[in-house]
C-alpha positions as CSV (number, residue, x, y, z in Angstrom):
1,M,0.0,0.0,0.0
2,A,1.2,3.5,-0.8
3,K,2.7,5.5,2.0
4,M,2.7,9.2,3.1
5,K,4.7,11.3,5.5
6,V,2.9,12.6,8.6
7,A,4.0,15.0,11.4
8,Q,2.3,13.6,14.5
9,V,2.3,14.2,18.2
10,A,2.4,10.8,20.0
11,K,1.3,12.2,23.4
12,A,0.3,15.4,25.1
13,G,3.4,17.6,25.3
14,G,5.4,15.4,23.1
15,D,7.7,16.5,20.2
16,F,6.7,16.3,16.6
17,E,7.6,13.0,14.9
18,I,7.9,12.5,11.2
19,V,6.5,9.1,10.4
20,E,5.2,7.1,7.5
21,R,1.6,5.9,7.4
22,D,-0.6,4.2,4.8
23,I,-2.4,6.7,2.6
24,P,-6.0,6.5,4.1
25,Q,-9.1,5.6,2.2
26,P,-12.2,7.9,2.5
27,G,-15.3,6.4,4.0
28,P,-18.9,7.2,3.2
29,G,-19.5,11.0,3.3
30,Q,-15.7,11.7,3.3
31,V,-13.1,13.0,0.9
32,R,-9.4,12.5,0.7
33,I,-7.4,15.7,0.2
34,R,-3.8,15.8,-1.1
35,V,-2.5,18.5,1.1
36,Q,-0.3,21.2,-0.6
37,A,0.1,23.6,2.3
38,C,-1.1,23.9,5.9
39,G,-0.8,26.9,8.2
40,V,0.7,26.6,11.7
41,C,-1.8,28.3,14.0
42,H,-1.4,29.1,17.7
43,S,-4.5,27.0,18.3
44,D,-2.4,24.0,17.4
45,V,-1.1,24.2,20.9
46,L,-4.3,22.5,22.0
47,T,-3.2,19.4,20.1
48,K,0.5,19.6,20.9
49,E,0.0,20.1,24.6
50,G,-3.2,18.2,25.1
51,G,-5.3,21.2,26.0
52,W,-8.5,19.8,24.5
53,P,-10.7,17.4,26.5
54,G,-11.0,13.9,25.2
55,L,-8.1,14.2,22.7
56,E,-6.8,10.9,21.3
57,Y,-3.2,10.3,20.4
58,P,-1.3,10.0,18.2
59,R,-2.8,13.1,16.6
60,V,-1.9,15.2,13.6
61,P,-2.6,19.0,14.1
62,G,-3.5,21.5,11.4
63,H,-6.7,23.4,10.5
64,E,-5.4,25.8,7.8
65,V,-5.4,23.3,5.0
66,A,-5.1,23.9,1.3
67,G,-5.0,21.2,-1.3
68,V,-6.9,19.2,-3.9
69,I,-9.5,16.5,-3.8
70,D,-7.8,13.2,-4.4
71,E,-10.7,10.8,-3.9
72,S,-14.3,10.8,-2.7
73,G,-16.0,8.2,-0.5
74,A,-19.5,6.7,-1.1
75,G,-22.3,9.1,-1.3
76,V,-20.2,12.2,-2.0
77,T,-21.4,13.9,-5.1
78,Q,-20.5,17.6,-4.6
79,W,-16.7,17.1,-4.9
80,R,-14.6,15.7,-7.8
81,K,-11.0,14.7,-8.1
82,G,-8.7,17.6,-8.8
83,Q,-10.8,20.4,-7.3
84,R,-8.9,22.9,-5.3
85,V,-10.2,23.0,-1.7
86,G,-9.4,24.0,1.8
87,V,-10.4,22.9,5.3
88,G,-10.5,25.2,8.3
89,W,-11.2,25.1,12.1
90,H,-14.8,24.0,11.4
91,G,-14.4,20.3,10.7
92,G,-18.0,19.2,10.4
93,Q,-21.3,19.2,12.3
94,D,-23.8,16.5,13.4
95,G,-26.7,18.1,11.5
96,S,-29.3,17.1,14.2
97,C,-28.7,19.2,17.3
98,L,-30.8,22.3,17.9
99,A,-28.2,24.7,16.5
100,C,-27.9,22.7,13.3
101,R,-31.7,22.4,13.0
102,R,-31.7,26.2,13.0
103,G,-28.9,26.3,10.4
104,D,-26.4,27.6,12.9
105,F,-23.7,25.0,12.1
106,A,-20.9,27.1,13.7
107,N,-22.5,26.5,17.1
108,C,-23.2,22.7,16.6
109,A,-23.3,21.0,20.0
110,N,-21.1,18.2,18.6
111,L,-18.9,20.3,16.4
112,K,-15.9,18.5,14.8
113,I,-12.7,20.5,14.8
114,T,-10.0,19.8,12.3
115,G,-6.8,18.6,13.9
116,L,-8.5,17.9,17.2
117,S,-11.5,15.7,16.4
118,Y,-9.6,14.0,13.6
119,D,-6.1,14.3,12.0
120,G,-5.5,17.6,10.4
121,G,-3.2,19.0,7.7
122,Y,0.3,18.3,8.9
123,Q,0.5,15.4,6.5
124,E,0.6,14.7,2.8
125,Y,-3.0,13.4,2.6
126,M,-5.9,13.8,5.0
127,I,-9.5,12.7,5.3
128,A,-12.3,15.2,6.0
129,P,-16.1,15.1,6.1
130,A,-17.4,16.3,2.8
131,E,-19.4,19.1,4.6
132,A,-16.2,20.6,6.1
133,V,-14.6,21.4,2.7
134,A,-14.5,24.8,1.1
135,R,-13.9,25.6,-2.6
136,M,-10.7,27.5,-3.3
137,P,-10.2,29.9,-6.2
138,E,-7.7,28.8,-8.9
139,S,-5.7,32.1,-8.7
140,L,-4.7,31.7,-5.0
141,G,-1.5,29.9,-4.3
142,A,-1.9,27.1,-1.7
143,A,0.7,28.6,0.7
144,E,-1.1,32.0,0.7
145,A,-4.5,30.5,0.8
146,A,-3.9,28.2,3.8
147,P,-3.8,31.0,6.6
148,L,-7.0,32.4,5.1
149,M,-8.7,29.3,6.3
150,C,-8.4,30.4,9.9
151,A,-6.7,33.8,10.5
152,G,-8.4,35.1,7.3
153,I,-11.9,33.8,7.9
154,T,-11.8,34.9,11.5
155,T,-11.0,38.5,10.8
156,F,-13.1,38.8,7.6
157,N,-16.1,37.2,9.2
158,A,-15.9,39.2,12.4
159,L,-15.7,42.5,10.6
160,R,-18.5,41.8,8.1
161,H,-20.8,40.9,11.0
162,S,-19.7,43.8,13.2
163,G,-22.3,46.3,12.1
164,A,-19.7,48.8,10.8
165,L,-20.5,50.5,7.5
166,P,-18.1,52.0,4.9
167,S,-16.4,55.2,6.2
168,D,-16.9,54.2,9.9
169,L,-13.9,54.3,12.1
170,V,-12.7,50.7,12.8
171,A,-9.7,50.1,15.0
172,V,-7.6,46.9,14.8
173,Q,-5.8,46.1,18.0
174,G,-2.6,44.1,17.3
175,I,-0.5,43.8,14.2
176,G,0.3,40.2,14.1
177,G,-1.0,37.0,12.6
178,L,-4.6,38.0,12.8
179,G,-4.2,41.8,12.9
180,H,-2.2,42.2,9.7
181,L,-5.1,40.5,7.9
182,G,-7.7,42.4,9.8
183,I,-6.2,45.7,8.8
184,Q,-6.2,44.7,5.1
185,F,-9.8,43.5,5.2
186,A,-11.0,46.6,7.1
187,Q,-9.4,48.9,4.5
188,K,-10.9,46.9,1.6
189,F,-14.3,47.1,3.3
190,G,-14.1,50.9,3.0
191,Y,-13.5,51.6,6.7
192,Q,-11.4,54.4,8.2
193,V,-8.8,52.1,9.8
194,A,-6.8,52.9,12.9
195,A,-4.2,50.3,13.7
196,I,-3.1,49.9,17.3
197,G,0.3,48.4,18.2
198,R,3.0,48.7,20.8
199,G,6.0,50.8,19.8
200,P,6.6,53.2,16.9
201,E,8.4,50.5,14.8
202,N,5.0,49.2,13.6
203,A,3.8,52.4,12.1
204,A,5.2,52.0,8.6
205,L,3.9,48.4,8.2
206,A,0.4,49.4,9.5
207,K,0.2,52.2,6.8
208,K,1.4,49.8,4.2
209,L,-1.3,47.3,5.1
210,G,-4.0,49.9,4.7
211,A,-4.3,51.8,8.0
212,S,-4.9,55.5,7.8
213,V,-3.9,56.1,11.4
214,Y,-1.4,54.3,13.6
215,I,-1.7,54.5,17.4
216,D,1.2,53.5,19.6
217,S,-0.4,52.2,22.7
218,A,3.0,52.1,24.5
219,G,3.5,55.9,24.0
220,S,-0.1,57.2,24.3
221,N,-3.5,56.5,25.7
222,A,-5.0,54.6,22.8
223,A,-8.6,54.9,23.9
224,A,-8.2,58.7,24.2
225,E,-6.7,58.8,20.7
226,L,-9.6,56.9,19.3
227,Q,-12.0,59.4,21.0
228,K,-10.1,62.3,19.3
229,L,-11.0,60.6,16.0
230,G,-14.7,60.5,17.1
231,G,-14.8,57.1,18.8
232,A,-14.5,53.7,17.1
233,R,-17.6,52.1,15.7
234,V,-15.8,48.8,16.0
235,I,-12.6,47.6,17.7
236,L,-11.3,44.3,16.3
237,A,-9.3,42.8,19.2
238,T,-6.8,40.4,17.8
239,A,-3.9,40.4,20.2
240,P,-4.5,37.9,23.0
241,S,-4.1,40.4,25.9
242,S,-7.2,41.0,28.0
243,K,-5.4,43.9,29.7
244,A,-4.9,45.6,26.3
245,M,-8.5,44.9,25.3
246,S,-9.8,46.3,28.6
247,S,-7.8,49.5,28.1
248,L,-9.5,50.2,24.8
249,I,-13.2,50.0,25.8
250,D,-13.3,53.7,26.4
251,G,-12.2,54.2,22.8
252,L,-15.6,52.9,21.5
253,G,-18.0,55.5,20.1
254,M,-21.7,55.5,20.5
255,N,-23.2,52.1,19.8
256,G,-19.6,50.9,19.4
257,K,-18.7,47.2,19.6
258,M,-15.6,45.4,20.5
259,M,-15.2,42.2,18.4
260,V,-13.0,39.8,20.3
261,V,-11.1,37.2,18.2
262,G,-7.8,37.0,20.1
263,A,-8.2,34.0,22.5
264,T,-6.9,34.3,26.0
265,G,-8.1,32.9,29.4
266,D,-7.8,36.1,31.4
267,P,-10.9,38.2,32.1
268,I,-11.7,41.4,30.2
269,E,-12.4,44.1,32.8
270,V,-15.3,46.4,32.1
271,T,-17.7,48.3,34.3
272,P,-21.4,48.4,33.6
273,V,-21.2,52.2,33.3
274,Q,-18.7,51.9,30.4
275,L,-21.3,49.8,28.5
276,I,-24.4,51.6,29.5
277,F,-23.3,55.1,28.5
278,G,-23.0,55.1,24.8
279,M,-24.7,51.7,24.6
280,R,-21.5,49.9,23.9
281,S,-21.1,46.1,23.6
282,I,-18.5,43.3,23.6
283,Q,-18.9,40.3,21.4
284,G,-16.8,37.2,20.8
285,W,-16.4,35.8,17.4
286,A,-15.3,32.3,16.2
287,S,-14.1,31.6,12.7
288,G,-17.0,30.4,10.6
289,I,-18.3,27.5,8.4
290,P,-17.0,26.4,4.9
291,T,-19.2,28.9,3.0
292,D,-17.7,31.7,5.1
293,S,-14.3,30.4,4.1
294,E,-15.3,30.5,0.4
295,D,-16.5,34.1,0.9
296,T,-13.2,35.0,2.5
297,L,-11.1,33.4,-0.3
298,R,-13.2,35.0,-3.0
299,F,-12.9,38.4,-1.4
300,A,-9.2,38.0,-0.9
301,E,-8.8,37.0,-4.6
302,L,-10.8,40.0,-5.7
303,T,-9.1,42.6,-3.5
304,G,-5.6,41.4,-3.2
305,V,-5.6,40.7,0.5
306,R,-2.8,38.3,1.3
307,P,-1.1,36.9,4.4
308,M,2.5,37.6,5.0
309,I,4.0,34.1,5.4
310,E,7.1,32.1,6.3
311,K,7.4,28.7,4.6
312,Y,8.8,25.4,6.1
313,P,8.8,21.9,4.6
314,L,6.7,19.3,6.4
315,A,9.9,17.6,7.6
316,K,10.6,20.7,9.7
317,A,7.2,20.8,11.4
318,G,8.7,21.0,14.8
319,E,10.9,23.9,13.8
320,A,7.9,25.7,12.1
321,Y,5.8,25.2,15.3
322,A,8.6,26.6,17.4
323,R,8.9,29.6,15.1
324,M,5.2,30.3,15.4
325,M,5.3,29.9,19.2
326,S,8.2,32.3,19.5
327,G,6.0,35.2,18.4
328,K,8.7,36.4,16.0
329,A,7.2,35.1,12.7
330,E,6.1,37.7,10.2
331,F,3.3,36.7,10.4
332,R,1.9,33.3,9.5
333,V,4.0,30.1,9.4
334,V,3.0,27.6,6.6
335,L,4.1,24.0,6.0
336,T,4.4,23.1,2.3
337,M,4.3,19.6,1.0
């Protein structure tokens, strides 16, 4: 039987191992994808360190997958061999829980997550439920498309559901893996974009990405600076710092909303008064479902939004993961097959 290379974690907290496995066969309702690229996301720490309940090992991380359909299982009619596709965080739904019956697949009670519920994209071939797959435009390279399956869809989807309208002031907190895409999407949506970072060294990059204003939160009161601009209709909080998020709430304008996409376990501190006066709100946002991924990919294709990436071969998965965890990557790390 034909073999493939896989970067797996044998146990919680273990190192990455490059091993050979048989190329798997898709079952009913599944497809096999020949992986061309897979982004290395900070959420992969849940697989690497065992931070997800009920996780089974060995496990292959990876939920920013770009590739082509290689084979379809019984009953799969919507996908054909050779189609360019991607798979993101949303790895499938049960179709029968209350959320699914209401069409809210993103909140499925038994949501499958790629790289956690089943093996993800740190391998040459992977199996995925047919409903977890998104179509990928022909013009997008696999390595550039892969991060759009998580970092891209998360920022794109949060912004388009935020209530902000063209010409509104939208602030993007953090100029990193999420933020550098959030700034681009916000500018292409027609918002007045204020990028918020720490230190003056980020100013040039922020302007290059599409920000009209750069606010150095280390050298000024960022909330006060936003109020000088009239108050933000939306603040997209991408950097995983609850303290930084808390400090920006007073920068929201009337009916302003903070969209939280940067995941952290610490509490955001806010007083009822801060929310009541001005009728401000805070909302969390997860990534989205495959049709949201398709919208993200099409919009990126049309407008030229692209992630800044560093490429590593699959054989150096451990090195790529360490680079991502260092916080020094600019800005998304991608494994290529």
